[in-house]
C-alpha positions as CSV (number, residue, x, y, z in Angstrom):
1,M,10.2,-48.7,-4.1
2,N,6.6,-49.4,-3.0
3,F,3.6,-47.1,-3.0
4,G,1.1,-47.2,-0.1
5,I,-1.2,-49.7,-1.7
6,D,1.7,-52.1,-2.3
7,R,2.8,-51.8,1.3
8,L,-0.7,-52.4,2.6
9,L,-1.2,-55.5,0.5
10,A,2.2,-57.0,1.5
11,D,1.8,-56.4,5.3
12,P,-0.3,-59.0,7.1
13,A,-0.4,-56.8,10.2
14,L,-1.9,-53.9,8.3
15,L,-4.4,-56.1,6.5
16,Q,-5.4,-57.6,9.9
17,Q,-6.3,-54.1,11.1
18,L,-8.9,-54.0,8.4
19,S,-10.3,-57.5,9.2
20,G,-13.9,-57.4,10.2
21,R,-14.3,-53.8,9.2
22,R,-16.2,-52.3,6.2
23,V,-13.8,-50.6,3.9
24,A,-14.4,-48.0,1.2
25,L,-11.9,-47.0,-1.5
26,V,-11.4,-43.5,-3.1
27,A,-9.8,-44.2,-6.5
28,H,-9.3,-43.4,-10.1
29,P,-7.6,-45.0,-13.1
30,A,-4.1,-44.5,-11.7
31,S,-5.0,-46.3,-8.5
32,V,-3.0,-49.4,-9.4
33,T,-0.5,-51.7,-7.7
34,R,3.0,-52.3,-8.9
35,D,1.7,-55.0,-11.3
36,L,-1.0,-52.7,-12.6
37,T,-3.9,-54.4,-10.8
38,H,-6.5,-51.8,-9.9
39,S,-6.6,-51.2,-6.2
40,L,-10.2,-52.1,-6.0
41,D,-9.6,-55.5,-7.5
42,A,-6.4,-56.0,-5.4
43,L,-8.1,-55.2,-2.1
44,I,-11.0,-57.5,-2.8
45,A,-8.7,-60.3,-3.9
46,A,-6.8,-59.9,-0.6
47,G,-10.0,-60.6,1.3
48,I,-10.8,-57.0,2.3
49,N,-14.5,-56.4,2.8
50,V,-14.9,-53.5,0.3
51,T,-18.4,-52.2,0.6
52,A,-18.2,-49.0,-1.5
53,A,-16.0,-47.1,-3.8
54,F,-15.7,-43.3,-4.5
55,G,-14.6,-41.4,-7.6
56,P,-13.2,-37.8,-7.6
57,Q,-13.4,-35.3,-10.4
58,H,-13.3,-37.0,-13.8
59,G,-14.8,-40.1,-12.3
60,I,-13.5,-43.4,-10.9
61,K,-13.1,-44.5,-14.5
62,G,-11.4,-41.3,-15.5
63,D,-13.7,-40.9,-18.5
64,K,-14.9,-37.3,-18.0
65,Q,-12.7,-35.2,-20.3
66,D,-13.3,-31.6,-19.2
67,N,-13.8,-29.6,-16.0
68,M,-17.3,-29.2,-14.7
69,V,-18.4,-32.4,-16.3
70,E,-20.1,-34.3,-13.5
71,T,-20.3,-38.1,-12.8
72,A,-23.4,-39.9,-11.6
73,D,-23.5,-42.5,-8.9
74,E,-23.7,-46.1,-10.1
75,V,-23.3,-49.7,-9.1
76,D,-20.2,-51.6,-9.9
77,A,-21.0,-54.2,-12.5
78,T,-18.4,-56.8,-11.2
79,Y,-18.8,-56.5,-7.4
80,G,-22.3,-55.0,-7.0
81,I,-21.1,-52.3,-4.6
82,P,-22.1,-48.6,-4.9
83,L,-19.7,-46.3,-6.8
84,F,-20.3,-42.9,-5.3
85,S,-19.3,-39.7,-7.2
86,L,-17.6,-36.9,-5.3
87,Y,-18.0,-34.7,-8.4
88,G,-21.7,-35.1,-9.2
89,E,-24.6,-34.1,-7.1
90,V,-22.2,-33.5,-4.2
91,R,-18.6,-32.6,-3.6
92,R,-18.7,-33.5,0.1
93,P,-19.5,-37.0,1.1
94,S,-23.0,-37.2,2.4
95,G,-24.0,-38.9,5.7
96,Q,-25.5,-41.8,3.7
97,M,-22.3,-42.3,1.8
98,M,-20.2,-42.3,5.0
99,S,-22.6,-44.9,6.5
100,T,-21.4,-47.5,4.0
101,A,-18.0,-48.1,5.5
102,D,-15.9,-47.9,8.7
103,V,-12.5,-47.2,7.1
104,F,-12.0,-45.0,4.0
105,L,-8.8,-45.8,2.0
106,F,-7.7,-42.8,-0.1
107,D,-5.6,-43.9,-3.0
108,L,-5.4,-41.0,-5.5
109,Q,-2.3,-40.1,-7.6
110,D,-1.9,-36.3,-7.2
111,L,0.1,-33.8,-9.3
112,G,1.4,-31.7,-6.4
113,C,-0.6,-28.7,-7.3
114,R,-3.3,-26.9,-5.2
115,I,-5.7,-26.5,-8.0
116,Y,-5.7,-30.3,-8.8
117,T,-9.0,-31.0,-6.9
118,F,-8.0,-34.3,-5.3
119,C,-6.5,-32.5,-2.3
120,T,-9.8,-30.7,-1.7
121,T,-11.6,-34.0,-2.0
122,L,-9.2,-35.3,0.8
123,L,-10.1,-32.4,3.0
124,Y,-13.8,-32.9,2.5
125,L,-13.5,-36.6,3.2
126,L,-11.6,-35.9,6.5
127,Q,-14.2,-33.4,7.6
128,A,-17.0,-35.9,6.8
129,A,-15.1,-38.7,8.6
130,E,-14.7,-36.5,11.7
131,A,-18.5,-35.8,11.7
132,A,-19.3,-39.5,11.2
133,G,-16.7,-41.0,13.5
134,K,-14.9,-42.9,10.6
135,S,-11.3,-43.6,9.9
136,V,-9.3,-42.4,6.9
137,W,-6.1,-44.0,5.6
138,V,-4.1,-42.4,2.8
139,L,-2.3,-45.0,0.7
140,D,0.5,-42.6,-0.2
141,R,1.9,-42.0,-3.6
142,P,4.7,-39.8,-5.0
143,N,4.3,-36.1,-5.7
144,P,5.6,-36.2,-9.3
145,A,6.6,-32.5,-9.1
146,G,8.7,-33.2,-6.0
147,R,9.5,-30.9,-3.1
148,P,9.9,-27.5,-4.8
149,V,7.4,-24.9,-3.6
150,E,6.1,-22.0,-5.7
151,G,3.3,-19.4,-5.8
152,T,1.5,-17.0,-3.6
153,L,-0.5,-18.3,-0.7
154,L,-4.3,-18.5,-1.3
155,L,-5.9,-15.5,0.4
156,G,-8.6,-15.9,3.0
157,G,-12.0,-15.6,1.4
158,H,-10.8,-17.1,-1.9
159,E,-11.4,-20.7,-0.9
160,S,-13.0,-22.9,-3.5
161,F,-13.0,-26.5,-4.8
162,V,-9.6,-25.6,-6.4
163,G,-8.5,-23.8,-3.3
164,A,-8.9,-25.8,-0.1
165,G,-6.8,-23.5,2.1
166,P,-3.9,-21.1,2.4
167,M,-1.3,-23.0,0.4
168,P,0.8,-22.1,-2.7
169,M,0.1,-23.4,-6.1
170,R,3.0,-25.9,-6.0
171,H,2.8,-27.3,-2.5
172,G,5.6,-29.9,-2.4
173,L,3.6,-32.5,-0.4
174,T,2.3,-36.0,-0.9
175,M,-1.3,-36.6,-0.2
176,G,-0.4,-38.3,3.0
177,E,1.5,-35.3,4.2
178,M,-1.3,-33.0,3.0
179,G,-3.7,-34.9,5.1
180,H,-1.6,-34.2,8.2
181,W,-1.6,-30.5,7.2
182,F,-5.4,-30.5,6.9
183,V,-5.8,-32.1,10.3
184,A,-3.5,-29.5,11.9
185,R,-4.8,-26.5,10.0
186,F,-8.5,-27.2,10.5
187,G,-8.2,-28.7,14.0
188,L,-9.8,-32.0,12.9
189,N,-10.4,-34.7,15.5
190,V,-10.4,-37.6,13.1
191,D,-8.8,-41.1,13.1
192,Y,-6.2,-40.4,10.4
193,R,-3.1,-42.4,9.3
194,V,-0.8,-42.6,6.4
195,I,0.4,-45.9,4.9
196,E,3.7,-44.5,3.8
197,M,5.7,-45.4,0.7
198,E,8.9,-47.3,1.0
199,G,12.0,-45.9,-0.7
200,W,10.6,-42.7,-2.1
201,Q,13.4,-40.2,-2.7
202,P,11.8,-36.9,-3.8
203,D,15.1,-35.2,-4.7
204,A,16.8,-38.2,-6.3
205,M,17.9,-38.2,-10.0
206,P,16.7,-39.0,-12.6
207,G,13.0,-39.0,-11.7
208,F,13.0,-36.2,-9.0
209,G,9.9,-37.5,-7.3
210,W,8.7,-40.0,-9.9
211,P,10.5,-43.4,-9.6
212,E,11.9,-44.6,-12.9
213,D,10.6,-48.1,-12.3
214,R,6.9,-47.1,-12.2
215,L,4.7,-46.4,-15.2
216,W,3.0,-43.0,-15.5
217,I,-0.8,-43.6,-15.7
218,N,-3.2,-40.7,-16.4
219,P,-4.8,-39.7,-13.1
220,S,-7.2,-37.6,-15.1
221,P,-7.7,-37.5,-18.9
222,N,-5.4,-34.6,-19.6
223,A,-2.6,-35.6,-17.3
224,A,-0.9,-37.7,-19.9
225,T,2.8,-37.4,-19.1
226,L,5.3,-36.7,-16.4
227,N,6.2,-33.6,-18.3
228,M,2.7,-32.3,-17.9
229,A,2.8,-33.0,-14.1
230,R,5.9,-30.9,-13.8
231,A,4.6,-28.0,-15.8
232,Y,1.0,-28.2,-14.5
233,A,1.5,-25.6,-11.6
234,G,1.9,-23.0,-14.4
235,T,0.0,-24.3,-17.4
236,V,-3.2,-25.1,-15.5
237,M,-3.7,-21.3,-15.0
238,L,-4.4,-21.1,-18.7
239,E,-7.9,-22.4,-17.9
240,G,-8.6,-18.9,-16.6
241,T,-7.6,-17.3,-19.9
242,T,-8.8,-17.1,-23.5
243,L,-5.5,-18.8,-24.5
244,S,-5.6,-22.6,-25.3
245,E,-3.9,-24.9,-22.8
246,G,-3.8,-27.5,-25.6
247,R,-7.0,-29.3,-24.9
248,G,-8.1,-31.0,-28.0
249,T,-4.5,-32.1,-28.8
250,T,-2.4,-35.0,-27.8
251,R,-0.2,-33.0,-25.4
252,P,-2.6,-30.8,-23.3
253,L,-1.3,-28.6,-20.5
254,E,2.3,-28.8,-21.8
255,V,2.2,-25.4,-23.5
256,L,2.5,-21.9,-22.1
257,F,-0.2,-20.8,-24.5
258,G,-1.7,-21.5,-27.9
259,A,-3.5,-18.8,-29.9
260,P,-4.2,-18.0,-33.6
261,D,-3.4,-14.3,-33.2
262,I,-0.2,-14.3,-31.1
263,S,3.3,-14.8,-32.3
264,A,5.0,-17.4,-30.1
265,S,8.5,-16.4,-31.3
266,D,7.9,-12.7,-30.4
267,V,6.6,-13.7,-27.0
268,L,9.6,-15.8,-26.3
269,V,12.0,-12.9,-27.3
270,E,10.1,-10.6,-24.9
271,M,10.1,-13.2,-22.1
272,R,13.9,-13.4,-22.4
273,R,14.2,-9.6,-22.3
274,L,11.9,-9.3,-19.2
275,A,13.3,-12.0,-17.0
276,P,15.7,-14.5,-18.5
277,G,16.3,-16.2,-15.2
278,W,12.6,-17.3,-15.1
279,L,13.1,-19.4,-18.2
280,T,15.7,-21.7,-16.7
281,G,15.3,-25.4,-15.9
282,C,13.4,-26.4,-19.1
283,G,13.4,-26.2,-22.8
284,L,11.0,-24.0,-24.8
285,R,10.2,-24.4,-28.5
286,E,7.7,-22.8,-30.9
287,A,4.9,-25.2,-31.9
288,W,1.7,-25.3,-33.9
289,F,-1.5,-27.1,-33.3
290,T,-5.2,-27.2,-34.3
291,P,-7.4,-28.2,-31.4
292,T,-10.1,-30.7,-32.3
293,F,-12.3,-29.4,-29.5
294,H,-12.3,-26.7,-26.7
295,K,-10.8,-23.2,-27.2
296,H,-10.0,-22.3,-30.8
297,A,-11.3,-25.6,-32.1
298,G,-10.5,-26.2,-35.7
299,V,-8.2,-23.1,-35.9
300,L,-4.4,-23.2,-36.3
301,C,-2.7,-21.9,-33.1
302,N,0.9,-20.8,-32.5
303,A,2.3,-22.0,-29.2
304,L,5.2,-22.3,-26.9
305,F,5.8,-25.9,-25.8
306,V,7.5,-26.6,-22.4
307,H,10.0,-29.5,-22.0
308,A,10.6,-30.1,-18.3
309,E,12.2,-33.4,-19.2
310,G,15.4,-35.0,-20.5
311,T,18.6,-32.9,-20.5
312,F,16.6,-29.7,-20.5
313,Y,15.2,-30.3,-17.0
314,D,16.8,-28.8,-13.9
315,H,14.6,-29.8,-11.0
316,A,15.8,-27.0,-8.7
317,A,15.8,-24.3,-11.3
318,F,12.4,-25.0,-13.0
319,R,9.7,-22.6,-11.8
320,P,6.5,-23.2,-13.8
321,W,4.3,-20.7,-12.0
322,R,6.7,-17.9,-12.7
323,L,7.3,-19.1,-16.3
324,Q,3.5,-19.0,-17.0
325,A,3.2,-15.6,-15.4
326,L,6.1,-14.3,-17.5
327,A,4.5,-15.6,-20.7
328,W,1.4,-13.5,-19.9
329,K,3.4,-10.5,-19.0
330,A,5.1,-10.7,-22.4
331,I,1.8,-11.1,-24.2
332,R,0.4,-8.1,-22.3
333,T,3.4,-6.0,-23.2
334,L,3.3,-6.9,-26.9
335,Y,-0.5,-7.0,-27.2
336,P,-1.8,-4.5,-24.6
337,D,-5.5,-4.8,-25.5
338,Y,-5.6,-8.6,-25.8
339,P,-8.7,-10.0,-24.1
340,L,-6.6,-12.3,-21.9
341,W,-8.9,-13.1,-19.0
342,R,-11.7,-15.5,-19.5
343,D,-15.0,-14.5,-17.7
344,F,-17.0,-17.6,-16.9
345,P,-18.1,-19.5,-13.7
346,Y,-15.0,-21.5,-13.1
347,E,-15.7,-24.5,-10.8
348,Y,-19.1,-23.0,-10.1
349,E,-17.6,-19.7,-8.6
350,F,-19.8,-17.0,-10.1
351,D,-18.6,-13.8,-8.4
352,R,-14.8,-13.8,-9.3
353,L,-12.8,-13.9,-12.5
354,A,-11.6,-17.5,-13.2
355,I,-7.9,-16.5,-13.0
356,D,-8.5,-15.2,-9.5
357,V,-10.2,-18.4,-8.4
358,I,-7.4,-20.4,-9.9
359,N,-4.6,-18.4,-8.3
360,G,-6.4,-17.9,-5.0
361,G,-6.5,-14.1,-5.3
362,P,-6.0,-11.2,-7.7
363,V,-2.3,-10.6,-7.1
364,L,-1.0,-12.4,-10.2
365,R,-3.6,-10.9,-12.6
366,E,-3.0,-7.4,-11.3
367,W,0.8,-7.8,-11.8
368,V,0.3,-8.9,-15.4
369,D,-2.1,-6.0,-16.1
370,D,0.1,-3.3,-14.5
371,P,2.4,-1.9,-17.2
372,A,4.8,-0.6,-14.5
373,A,5.1,-3.9,-12.6
374,R,8.3,-5.8,-13.1
375,P,9.4,-9.4,-12.4
376,A,11.1,-8.2,-9.2
377,D,7.8,-6.9,-7.9
378,L,6.1,-10.3,-8.2
379,D,9.1,-12.0,-6.6
380,A,8.8,-9.5,-3.7
381,V,5.3,-10.7,-3.0
382,T,5.8,-14.4,-3.7
383,S,9.1,-15.2,-2.1
384,P,7.9,-14.5,1.5
385,D,4.8,-16.7,1.0
386,E,7.0,-19.5,-0.3
387,A,9.4,-19.3,2.6
388,A,6.5,-19.2,5.1
389,W,5.0,-22.3,3.5
390,R,8.3,-24.2,3.6
391,A,8.6,-23.5,7.3
392,E,5.0,-24.5,8.0
393,I,5.2,-27.9,6.3
394,A,8.7,-28.8,7.5
395,P,7.6,-30.8,10.5
396,L,5.0,-32.7,8.4
397,L,7.4,-34.2,5.9
398,L,7.4,-37.9,6.0
399,Y,10.2,-38.5,3.4
400,R,13.6,-36.9,3.7
């Protein structure tokens, strides 16, 4: 199969449409062609007049390890073009940035999760392009989590850099499809097009969204494996808790929690008692780690590791958002007074708990903290949102 960048470079008619126009590229380390050439190098080698490049959160080089670590603008040492940061002094492209090009190529590998900020960066780019009269092309890439949808819809008033609009945590779209949703949802009058992939089969074994003939390259420092990409719609919510998500280890965001004062084996027993059906589709095992930095640095932590891979993985059955919620519910049941929720300005939001910013509202936190609330109660709130989202995006799907 071919990703959008490969199709563009192989199609003289598409390249001709960029001839005589100034082109900017939004990219990161995973923005590579089939032969692992970075898209910036490949476009310039193809004769495209690339006049600027943009980097999202973690930087165009992917060197910024943690959240809320900003990247400065700079000049590319090889080509002498400006490298603008969309996670530095600004999140939205400025008028001066937009003036550097006529067509903006968006070539970011996403994880299929609302909180992964690249989809918000796409929205901000589309809005800036509308205001400046510019064109945006998404060079489409796979959603490694595939088509499954999970989570409550973000509530109005809870928008943030990790919540671009009323979508669930696991949205099931490619970035090209997401762009179409943004255009429709926000009524944007912008010249938008998608350079579609060839041969992407989101429900096909064995990759279920990620083609077996393409390497996985970290789109951000802690997105190290396809297993992480599948589990991320659940495990990323640990950023709003005092529990470790595995930062400071070799396998971050592949655990349901890590803590020095919680028994992982006891939690797993309680999870199986509360909602055994929510544990299907993956393998879970007790693990230990000592983070070298971040939460609980230098302290031995007990953890539950998620294996959404190999023979353990059932693409249709795996529900990482519910799995993560269940782990917290078990912890709250076993340790009622545990200080679970982390109170800090997550993604520069100062007036809400981090977990509420992450989940797009208080519903999940309130369910975890309510001793009388049962798994069926969370399902009753979530399932209608998921069904509504599936119906809303059905006309936008480019790949069947």
